[in-house]
C-alpha positions as CSV (number, residue, x, y, z in Angstrom):
1,M,78.4,89.3,111.4
2,K,80.4,86.2,112.1
3,K,77.3,84.7,113.4
4,N,75.4,84.9,110.2
5,F,78.3,84.6,107.6
6,S,81.0,81.9,107.4
7,I,84.7,82.7,106.7
8,A,84.2,81.5,103.1
9,D,81.1,83.8,102.5
10,I,83.2,86.8,103.8
11,V,86.2,85.9,101.5
12,V,83.8,85.5,98.7
13,I,82.2,89.0,99.3
14,A,85.6,90.7,99.6
15,V,87.1,89.1,96.5
16,T,84.0,89.8,94.4
17,F,83.9,93.4,95.6
18,I,87.6,93.8,94.8
19,L,87.3,92.4,91.5
20,F,84.1,94.5,90.8
21,A,86.1,97.7,91.8
22,A,89.2,96.6,89.8
23,A,86.8,96.1,86.5
24,L,85.2,99.4,87.3
25,F,88.4,101.3,87.3
26,T,89.8,99.5,84.1
27,K,86.6,99.4,82.1
28,G,85.2,102.5,83.2
29,F,81.5,103.1,82.8
30,T,80.8,101.0,79.5
31,N,78.5,98.3,78.6
32,A,81.0,95.9,80.2
33,L,80.1,97.3,83.6
34,L,76.6,95.8,83.3
35,L,78.2,92.5,82.9
36,E,80.4,93.0,85.9
37,A,77.2,94.1,87.9
38,G,75.5,90.9,86.8
39,V,78.3,88.9,88.0
40,L,78.3,90.6,91.3
41,L,74.5,90.1,91.7
42,V,74.9,86.5,91.1
43,S,77.6,86.2,93.7
44,V,75.5,88.0,96.2
45,K,72.6,85.7,95.4
46,I,74.7,82.5,95.9
47,I,75.8,83.9,99.3
48,M,72.3,84.6,100.3
49,M,71.2,81.0,99.2
50,N,74.0,79.6,101.2
51,L,73.0,81.6,104.3
52,K,69.5,80.5,104.1
53,C,70.5,76.8,103.5
54,S,72.9,76.9,106.6
55,Q,70.2,78.4,108.7
56,T,67.7,75.7,107.6
57,N,70.2,73.0,108.4
58,K,70.8,74.3,111.8
59,Q,67.0,74.2,112.3
60,I,66.7,70.6,111.1
61,L,69.6,69.6,113.2
62,E,67.9,71.1,116.3
63,K,64.7,69.3,115.5
64,L,66.4,66.0,115.0
65,H,68.4,66.4,118.3
66,E,65.0,67.2,120.2
67,M,63.4,64.1,118.4
68,D,66.4,61.9,119.5
69,E,66.2,63.1,123.0
70,D,62.5,62.4,123.1
71,I,63.1,58.8,121.7
72,K,65.8,58.2,124.5
73,T,63.3,59.5,127.1
74,M,60.5,57.3,126.0
75,A,62.8,54.3,125.8
76,R,63.8,54.5,129.5
């Protein structure tokens, strides 16, 4: 799991889940629960977008490194 998620992602997931559970127990099953569920889903979506962005950045950096190596090889 540590390979896919950063420490910040894990902290955000934990805090969001704890706050959601606390709201569930304090508010009960009312209309406010829908708002809390929406906040939870937004947090999950942001974390998923961050994961995808970091994976894309890794791929771009690998390609740039390959291109840099190719340029250095051609310059010799």
